[in-house]
Phi, psi and omega in degrees: 000317180299320180299318179296317179296317178296320178296317178295322178297314180300318178295318181296317180288330177295322181290338183298336179253142177268099180216133183262020178301132180285327181249145179245064186250149174214160177276127175249114190234164177282175185297323180296315180292321179301318179300321178295317182299315185281356173294334179288120183295344179283341184288131175270115182267121184239126176256118185260017177282177178290159176304324179295316178297316180302317183291341178285342179150136182211167178291134180305135179088355181287147174250135180271117173232093184299117181298335180266000180279155181296334184265004185307304183299317181295320180290321177296320180298336181273352179293150181285111182291346179275354181242140179292160180239139171243122186236143178211164174221208182282306186237354176115342182289307182294324180292329176293319176297315180296318180298319178300315178296315183297318177298320177297339178267005177091016180264148173271122191233137168242133185241138177281106191308312184255017175070184183294343176299334180267355186288130179249356184277191182295148177228153174224159179243000000 
């Protein structure tokens, strides 16, 4: 049942942006490659976990946009489409949903495949 609900949610958020992109693709990378991507100061780092999870520790420079929050779509719509996005969550499921939505909104996205659980880099609280 949860899988069906998550699929419906992903479809609903994809429809939320008006974008005629034929492909809904993003790069899903390991932690080492993700660390390389976020070295670029132009990259917008987005953590889609809950505020409570975010406060426990996050990648430096990350902005918290809770995928389950009421403001998720509005906040994603405010991201700078001229700058790439690096997105992550705890284990990779929510960030894949968020990345799909973000690509549908016209953003270039790199997603941390196994989430922050795989992260070996610096963290801040």
